[in-house]
N, CA, C and O atoms as a printed pandas DataFrame, in Angstrom:
     atom_number atom_name residue_name chain_id  residue_number  x_coord  y_coord  z_coord
0              1         N          UNK        A               1    8.165  -15.113   21.920
1              2        CA          UNK        A               1    8.852  -15.618   20.757
2              3         C          UNK        A               1    8.563  -14.682   19.583
3              4         O          UNK        A               1    7.488  -14.089   19.503
4              5         N          UNK        A               2    9.511  -14.559   18.696
5              6        CA          UNK        A               2    9.370  -13.674   17.550
6              7         C          UNK        A               2    9.369  -14.488   16.255
7              8         O          UNK        A               2    9.594  -15.699   16.261
8              9         N          UNK        A               3    9.112  -13.799   15.158
9             10        CA          UNK        A               3    9.156  -14.450   13.855
10            11         C          UNK        A               3   10.537  -15.027   13.575
11            12         O          UNK        A               3   10.662  -16.093   12.973
12            13         N          UNK        A               4   11.560  -14.322   14.010
13            14        CA          UNK        A               4   12.931  -14.805   13.832
14            15         C          UNK        A               4   13.138  -16.125   14.582
15            16         O          UNK        A               4   13.768  -17.044   14.060
16            17         N          UNK        A               5   12.606  -16.217   15.804
17            18        CA          UNK        A               5   12.726  -17.454   16.575
18            19         C          UNK        A               5   12.026  -18.622   15.888
19            20         O          UNK        A               5   12.536  -19.743   15.873
20            21         N          UNK        A               6   10.858  -18.349   15.322
21            22        CA          UNK        A               6   10.121  -19.394   14.598
22            23         C          UNK        A               6   10.944  -19.864   13.408
23            24         O          UNK        A               6   11.071  -21.066   13.177
24            25         N          UNK        A               7   11.500  -18.934   12.655
25            26        CA          UNK        A               7   12.327  -19.281   11.497
26            27         C          UNK        A               7   13.545  -20.092   11.915
27            28         O          UNK        A               7   13.924  -21.041   11.229
28            29         N          UNK        A               8   14.154  -19.729   13.024
29            30        CA          UNK        A               8   15.322  -20.461   13.517
30            31         C          UNK        A               8   14.943  -21.879   13.900
31            32         O          UNK        A               8   15.673  -22.818   13.582
32            33         N          UNK        A               9   13.816  -22.053   14.576
33            34        CA          UNK        A               9   13.365  -23.395   14.932
34            35         C          UNK        A               9   13.124  -24.248   13.697
35            36         O          UNK        A               9   13.473  -25.428   13.676
36            37         N          UNK        A              10   12.533  -23.661   12.678
37            38        CA          UNK        A              10   12.275  -24.407   11.441
38            39         C          UNK        A              10   13.598  -24.812   10.787
39            40         O          UNK        A              10   13.737  -25.945   10.326
40            41         N          UNK        A              11   14.566  -23.900   10.745
41            42        CA          UNK        A              11   15.869  -24.206   10.149
42            43         C          UNK        A              11   16.591  -25.310   10.905
43            44         O          UNK        A              11   17.314  -26.113   10.315
44            45         N          UNK        A              12   16.386  -25.340   12.225
45            46        CA          UNK        A              12   17.044  -26.356   13.046
46            47         C          UNK        A              12   16.296  -27.682   13.046
47            48         O          UNK        A              12   16.772  -28.665   13.613
48            49         N          UNK        A              13   15.134  -27.713   12.415
49            50        CA          UNK        A              13   14.356  -28.946   12.347
50            51         C          UNK        A              13   13.393  -29.138   13.493
51            52         O          UNK        A              13   12.790  -30.205   13.613
52            53         N          UNK        A              14   13.230  -28.147   14.334
53            54        CA          UNK        A              14   12.329  -28.236   15.492
54            55         C          UNK        A              14   10.933  -27.726   15.108
55            56         O          UNK        A              14   10.373  -26.861   15.781
56            57         N          UNK        A              15   10.388  -28.269   14.031
57            58        CA          UNK        A              15    9.095  -27.795   13.539
58            59         C          UNK        A              15    7.956  -28.121   14.494
59            60         O          UNK        A              15    6.986  -27.368   14.576
60            61         N          UNK        A              16    8.059  -29.227   15.213
61            62        CA          UNK        A              16    7.006  -29.570   16.180
62            63         C          UNK        A              16    6.910  -28.521   17.281
63            64         O          UNK        A              16    5.814  -28.140   17.691
64            65         N          UNK        A              17    8.051  -28.063   17.749
65            66        CA          UNK        A              17    8.066  -27.044   18.801
66            67         C          UNK        A              17    7.480  -25.731   18.280
67            68         O          UNK        A              17    6.704  -25.078   18.978
68            69         N          UNK        A              18    7.846  -25.347   17.066
69            70        CA          UNK        A              18    7.319  -24.118   16.473
70            71         C          UNK        A              18    5.811  -24.223   16.281
71            72         O          UNK        A              18    5.078  -23.283   16.589
72            73         N          UNK        A              19    5.346  -25.360   15.775
73            74        CA          UNK        A              19    3.920  -25.561   15.547
74            75         C          UNK        A              19    3.143  -25.516   16.858
75            76         O          UNK        A              19    2.113  -24.848   16.951
76            77         N          UNK        A              20    3.637  -26.228   17.873
77            78        CA          UNK        A              20    2.960  -26.250   19.178
78            79         C          UNK        A              20    2.855  -24.848   19.760
79            80         O          UNK        A              20    1.808  -24.462   20.279
80            81         N          UNK        A              21    3.936  -24.090   19.673
81            82        CA          UNK        A              21    3.923  -22.730   20.218
82            83         C          UNK        A              21    2.886  -21.875   19.499
83            84         O          UNK        A              21    2.100  -21.179   20.142
84            85         N          UNK        A              22    2.882  -21.922   18.179
85            86        CA          UNK        A              22    1.941  -21.109   17.410
86            87         C          UNK        A              22    0.495  -21.524   17.665
87            88         O          UNK        A              22   -0.380  -20.665   17.767
88            89         N          UNK        A              23    0.233  -22.814   17.769
89            90        CA          UNK        A              23   -1.137  -23.294   17.980
90            91         C          UNK        A              23   -1.664  -22.934   19.367
91            92         O          UNK        A              23   -2.875  -22.817   19.554
92            93         N          UNK        A              24   -0.775  -22.756   20.338
93            94        CA          UNK        A              24   -1.212  -22.396   21.692
94            95         C          UNK        A              24   -1.617  -20.931   21.808
95            96         O          UNK        A              24   -2.340  -20.553   22.730
96            97         N          UNK        A              25   -1.154  -20.115   20.881
97            98        CA          UNK        A              25   -1.481  -18.686   20.926
98            99         C          UNK        A              25   -2.941  -18.454   20.561
99           100         O          UNK        A              25   -3.551  -19.249   19.846
100          101         N          UNK        A              26   -3.483  -17.364   21.059
101          102        CA          UNK        A              26   -4.808  -16.939   20.624
102          103         C          UNK        A              26   -4.732  -16.541   19.158
103          104         O          UNK        A              26   -3.648  -16.284   18.636
104          105         N          UNK        A              27   -5.875  -16.489   18.498
105          106        CA          UNK        A              27   -5.882  -16.249   17.059
106          107         C          UNK        A              27   -5.227  -14.914   16.692
107          108         O          UNK        A              27   -4.453  -14.860   15.736
108          109         N          UNK        A              28   -5.511  -13.864   17.410
109          110        CA          UNK        A              28   -4.936  -12.558   17.095
110          111         C          UNK        A              28   -3.419  -12.575   17.257
111          112         O          UNK        A              28   -2.697  -12.081   16.391
112          113         N          UNK        A              29   -2.937  -13.135   18.349
113          114        CA          UNK        A              29   -1.495  -13.212   18.591
114          115         C          UNK        A              29   -0.819  -14.110   17.556
115          116         O          UNK        A              29    0.289  -13.817   17.107
116          117         N          UNK        A              30   -1.485  -15.206   17.177
117          118        CA          UNK        A              30   -0.931  -16.109   16.168
118          119         C          UNK        A              30   -0.801  -15.388   14.829
119          120         O          UNK        A              30    0.213  -15.513   14.142
120          121         N          UNK        A              31   -1.839  -14.632   14.466
121          122        CA          UNK        A              31   -1.804  -13.904   13.190
122          123         C          UNK        A              31   -0.681  -12.866   13.184
123          124         O          UNK        A              31   -0.006  -12.692   12.169
124          125         N          UNK        A              32   -0.475  -12.176   14.308
125          126        CA          UNK        A              32    0.599  -11.182   14.388
126          127         C          UNK        A              32    1.961  -11.838   14.203
127          128         O          UNK        A              32    2.818  -11.313   13.492
128          129         N          UNK        A              33    2.158  -12.979   14.841
129          130        CA          UNK        A              33    3.432  -13.676   14.729
130          131         C          UNK        A              33    3.618  -14.247   13.321
131          132         O          UNK        A              33    4.722  -14.208   12.777
132          133         N          UNK        A              34    2.559  -14.769   12.738
133          134        CA          UNK        A              34    2.660  -15.277   11.369
134          135         C          UNK        A              34    2.956  -14.145   10.386
135          136         O          UNK        A              34    3.665  -14.344    9.399
136          137         N          UNK        A              35    2.417  -12.970   10.656
137          138        CA          UNK        A              35    2.701  -11.814    9.804
138          139         C          UNK        A              35    4.198  -11.490    9.821
139          140         O          UNK        A              35    4.761  -11.102    8.797
140          141         N          UNK        A              36    4.834  -11.648   10.968
141          142        CA          UNK        A              36    6.278  -11.444   11.054
142          143         C          UNK        A              36    7.039  -12.470   10.218
143          144         O          UNK        A              36    8.127  -12.184    9.718
144          145         N          UNK        A              37    6.468  -13.661   10.067
145          146        CA          UNK        A              37    7.123  -14.749    9.338
146          147         C          UNK        A              37    6.909  -14.671    7.829
147          148         O          UNK        A              37    7.638  -15.316    7.076
148          149         N          UNK        A              38    5.936  -13.905    7.378
149          150        CA          UNK        A              38    5.579  -13.866    5.955
150          151         C          UNK        A              38    6.769  -13.592    5.040
151          152         O          UNK        A              38    6.899  -14.278    4.027
152          153         N          UNK        A              39    7.641  -12.636    5.333
153          154        CA          UNK        A              39    8.751  -12.372    4.398
154          155         C          UNK        A              39    9.701  -13.556    4.200
155          156         O          UNK        A              39   10.401  -13.630    3.191
156          157         N          UNK        A              40    9.724  -14.475    5.157
157          158        CA          UNK        A              40   10.682  -15.588    5.092
158          159         C          UNK        A              40   10.049  -16.926    4.735
159          160         O          UNK        A              40   10.720  -17.956    4.799
160          161         N          UNK        A              41    8.785  -16.934    4.363
161          162        CA          UNK        A              41    8.115  -18.205    4.069
162          163         C          UNK        A              41    8.803  -18.931    2.919
163          164         O          UNK        A              41    8.985  -20.147    2.985
164          165         N          UNK        A              42    9.183  -18.223    1.884
165          166        CA          UNK        A              42    9.821  -18.851    0.721
166          167         C          UNK        A              42   11.332  -18.947    0.838
167          168         O          UNK        A              42   11.999  -19.281   -0.141
168          169         N          UNK        A              43   11.881  -18.668    1.991
169          170        CA          UNK        A              43   13.339  -18.648    2.157
170          171         C          UNK        A              43   13.954  -20.026    1.942
171          172         O          UNK        A              43   14.991  -20.151    1.290
172          173         N          UNK        A              44   13.327  -21.045    2.480
173          174        CA          UNK        A              44   13.838  -22.409    2.325
174          175         C          UNK        A              44   12.676  -23.350    2.019
175          176         O          UNK        A              44   11.513  -23.015    2.244
176          177         N          UNK        A              45   13.003  -24.507    1.514
177          178        CA          UNK        A              45   11.982  -25.513    1.233
178          179         C          UNK        A              45   11.310  -25.972    2.521
179          180         O          UNK        A              45   10.100  -26.195    2.548
180          181         N          UNK        A              46   12.092  -26.113    3.586
181          182        CA          UNK        A              46   11.540  -26.544    4.866
182          183         C          UNK        A              46   10.538  -25.534    5.391
183          184         O          UNK        A              46    9.477  -25.910    5.889
184          185         N          UNK        A              47   10.864  -24.264    5.284
185          186        CA          UNK        A              47    9.979  -23.204    5.747
186          187         C          UNK        A              47    8.684  -23.192    4.938
187          188         O          UNK        A              47    7.599  -23.098    5.510
188          189         N          UNK        A              48    8.790  -23.286    3.630
189          190        CA          UNK        A              48    7.616  -23.298    2.769
190          191         C          UNK        A              48    6.722  -24.485    3.096
191          192         O          UNK        A              48    5.505  -24.330    3.200
192          193         N          UNK        A              49    7.302  -25.660    3.257
193          194        CA          UNK        A              49    6.516  -26.851    3.594
194          195         C          UNK        A              49    5.851  -26.726    4.959
195          196         O          UNK        A              49    4.693  -27.109    5.128
196          197         N          UNK        A              50    6.585  -26.190    5.932
197          198        CA          UNK        A              50    6.036  -26.018    7.278
198          199         C          UNK        A              50    4.795  -25.143    7.256
199          200         O          UNK        A              50    3.760  -25.523    7.801
200          201         N          UNK        A              51    4.887  -23.978    6.633
201          202        CA          UNK        A              51    3.754  -23.064    6.622
202          203         C          UNK        A              51    2.616  -23.579    5.742
203          204         O          UNK        A              51    1.447  -23.353    6.056
204          205         N          UNK        A              52    2.935  -24.261    4.654
205          206        CA          UNK        A              52    1.899  -24.808    3.786
206          207         C          UNK        A              52    1.105  -25.898    4.519
207          208         O          UNK        A              52   -0.122  -25.937    4.429
208          209         N          UNK        A              53    1.792  -26.764    5.230
209          210        CA          UNK        A              53    1.139  -27.881    5.909
210          211         C          UNK        A              53    0.384  -27.467    7.166
211          212         O          UNK        A              53   -0.607  -28.102    7.525
212          213         N          UNK        A              54    0.835  -26.414    7.838
213          214        CA          UNK        A              54    0.280  -26.088    9.153
214          215         C          UNK        A              54   -0.515  -24.787    9.234
215          216         O          UNK        A              54   -1.462  -24.698   10.015
216          217         N          UNK        A              55   -0.152  -23.785    8.448
217          218        CA          UNK        A              55   -0.761  -22.471    8.626
218          219         C          UNK        A              55   -1.158  -21.799    7.317
219          220         O          UNK        A              55   -1.172  -20.571    7.238
220          221         N          UNK        A              56   -1.476  -22.569    6.307
221          222        CA          UNK        A              56   -1.800  -21.975    5.008
222          223         C          UNK        A              56   -3.083  -21.148    5.057
223          224         O          UNK        A              56   -3.177  -20.114    4.396
224          225         N          UNK        A              57   -4.063  -21.590    5.826
225          226        CA          UNK        A              57   -5.312  -20.835    5.915
226          227         C          UNK        A              57   -5.102  -19.500    6.622
227          228         O          UNK        A              57   -5.648  -18.481    6.201
228          229         N          UNK        A              58   -4.324  -19.503    7.679
229          230        CA          UNK        A              58   -4.044  -18.277    8.399
230          231         C          UNK        A              58   -3.247  -17.297    7.530
231          232         O          UNK        A              58   -3.547  -16.104    7.495
232          233         N          UNK        A              59   -2.227  -17.814    6.828
233          234        CA          UNK        A              59   -1.414  -16.978    5.946
234          235         C          UNK        A              59   -2.285  -16.429    4.817
235          236         O          UNK        A              59   -2.158  -15.260    4.452
236          237         N          UNK        A              60   -3.165  -17.260    4.265
237          238        CA          UNK        A              60   -4.076  -16.810    3.217
238          239         C          UNK        A              60   -4.988  -15.695    3.694
239          240         O          UNK        A              60   -5.237  -14.736    2.964
240          241         N          UNK        A              61   -5.483  -15.816    4.907
241          242        CA          UNK        A              61   -6.341  -14.769    5.472
242          243         C          UNK        A              61   -5.565  -13.464    5.646
243          244         O          UNK        A              61   -6.099  -12.383    5.400
244          245         N          UNK        A              62   -4.318  -13.566    6.065
245          246        CA          UNK        A              62   -3.480  -12.368    6.227
246          247         C          UNK        A              62   -3.271  -11.690    4.874
247          248         O          UNK        A              62   -3.356  -10.467    4.772
248          249         N          UNK        A              63   -3.002  -12.469    3.853
249          250        CA          UNK        A              63   -2.779  -11.902    2.518
250          251         C          UNK        A              63   -4.061  -11.275    1.959
251          252         O          UNK        A              63   -4.021  -10.191    1.378
252          253         N          UNK        A              64   -5.179  -11.947    2.134
253          254        CA          UNK        A              64   -6.452  -11.426    1.628
254          255         C          UNK        A              64   -6.843  -10.136    2.347
255          256         O          UNK        A              64   -7.466   -9.257    1.752
256          257         N          UNK        A              65   -6.482  -10.024    3.611
257          258        CA          UNK        A              65   -6.807   -8.833    4.404
258          259         C          UNK        A              65   -5.750   -7.741    4.247
259          260         O          UNK        A              65   -5.812   -6.711    4.917
260          261         N          UNK        A              66   -4.791   -7.968    3.367
261          262        CA          UNK        A              66   -3.722   -6.999    3.111
262          263         C          UNK        A              66   -2.986   -6.605    4.389
263          264         O          UNK        A              66   -2.728   -5.430    4.648
264          265         N          UNK        A              67   -2.656   -7.631    5.180
265          266        CA          UNK        A              67   -1.845   -7.503    6.397
266          267         C          UNK        A              67   -2.574   -6.813    7.552
267          268         O          UNK        A              67   -1.929   -6.404    8.517
268          269         N          UNK        A              68   -3.887   -6.676    7.479
269          270        CA          UNK        A              68   -4.686   -6.127    8.584
270          271         C          UNK        A              68   -5.098   -7.297    9.472
271          272         O          UNK        A              68   -5.907   -8.134    9.073
272          273         N          UNK        A              69   -4.539   -7.349   10.669
273          274        CA          UNK        A              69   -4.735   -8.493   11.556
274          275         C          UNK        A              69   -6.196   -8.675   11.941
275          276         O          UNK        A              69   -6.691   -9.801   11.907
276          277         N          UNK        A              70   -6.896   -7.624   12.302
277          278        CA          UNK        A              70   -8.288   -7.787   12.734
278          279         C          UNK        A              70   -9.161   -8.300   11.585
279          280         O          UNK        A              70  -10.045   -9.129   11.806
280          281         N          UNK        A              71   -8.924   -7.820   10.374
281          282        CA          UNK        A              71   -9.672   -8.329    9.222
282          283         C          UNK        A              71   -9.293   -9.778    8.927
283          284         O          UNK        A              71  -10.147  -10.581    8.551
284          285         N          UNK        A              72   -8.033  -10.108    9.093
285          286        CA          UNK        A              72   -7.571  -11.471    8.843
286          287         C          UNK        A              72   -8.222  -12.452    9.819
287          288         O          UNK        A              72   -8.625  -13.548    9.428
288          289         N          UNK        A              73   -8.322  -12.061   11.073
289          290        CA          UNK        A              73   -8.972  -12.920   12.072
290          291         C          UNK        A              73  -10.436  -13.131   11.704
291          292         O          UNK        A              73  -10.945  -14.248   11.794
292          293         N          UNK        A              74  -11.107  -12.075   11.295
293          294        CA          UNK        A              74  -12.511  -12.179   10.893
294          295         C          UNK        A              74  -12.662  -13.094    9.678
295          296         O          UNK        A              74  -13.545  -13.951    9.654
296          297         N          UNK        A              75  -11.809  -12.918    8.673
297          298        CA          UNK        A              75  -11.856  -13.771    7.488
298          299         C          UNK        A              75  -11.636  -15.243    7.853
299          300         O          UNK        A              75  -12.353  -16.124    7.380
300          301         N          UNK        A              76  -10.652  -15.487    8.685
301          302        CA          UNK        A              76  -10.330  -16.864    9.096
302          303         C          UNK        A              76  -11.501  -17.491    9.844
303          304         O          UNK        A              76  -11.872  -18.632    9.571
304          305         N          UNK        A              77  -12.084  -16.753   10.784
305          306        CA          UNK        A              77  -13.200  -17.288   11.561
306          307         C          UNK        A              77  -14.426  -17.529   10.683
307          308         O          UNK        A              77  -15.128  -18.523   10.865
308          309         N          UNK        A              78  -14.689  -16.633    9.737
309          310        CA          UNK        A              78  -15.816  -16.830    8.834
310          311         C          UNK        A              78  -15.607  -18.027    7.937
311          312         O          UNK        A              78  -16.557  -18.758    7.658
312          313         N          UNK        A              79  -14.384  -18.249    7.477
313          314        CA          UNK        A              79  -14.078  -19.396    6.636
314          315         C          UNK        A              79  -14.251  -20.697    7.411
315          316         O          UNK        A              79  -14.696  -21.698    6.849
316          317         N          UNK        A              80  -13.903  -20.693    8.691
317          318        CA          UNK        A              80  -14.086  -21.887    9.517
318          319         C          UNK        A              80  -15.558  -22.216    9.676
319          320         O          UNK        A              80  -15.932  -23.389    9.677
320          321         N          UNK        A              81  -16.409  -21.188    9.813
321          322        CA          UNK        A              81  -17.836  -21.408    9.963
322          323         C          UNK        A              81  -18.449  -22.014    8.698
323          324         O          UNK        A              81  -19.340  -22.859    8.779
324          325         N          UNK        A              82  -17.973  -21.582    7.546
325          326        CA          UNK        A              82  -18.500  -22.072    6.275
326          327         C          UNK        A              82  -18.124  -23.535    6.066
327          328         O          UNK        A              82  -18.911  -24.310    5.520
328          329         N          UNK        A              83  -16.942  -23.908    6.494
329          330        CA          UNK        A              83  -16.483  -25.288    6.353
330          331         C          UNK        A              83  -17.428  -26.176    7.085
331          332         O          UNK        A              83  -17.241  -27.393    7.105
């Protein structure tokens, strides 16, 4: 599945399917796919709400790491440990 497929599922209202697919991926693969979705997060209200409710921490880690996936995974895992 690609970032475009995730965006299409969100537009069609199949957010549960998109969420389940993303959550089943390993952290590195999930971060790569979320990185593909970053340009379209603000495209629609539904998309913004979906990512805010489900993947805000992952997206935040990607932004803080300046789109470096390995650094983003490390940041995310360290933040989980602190929690």
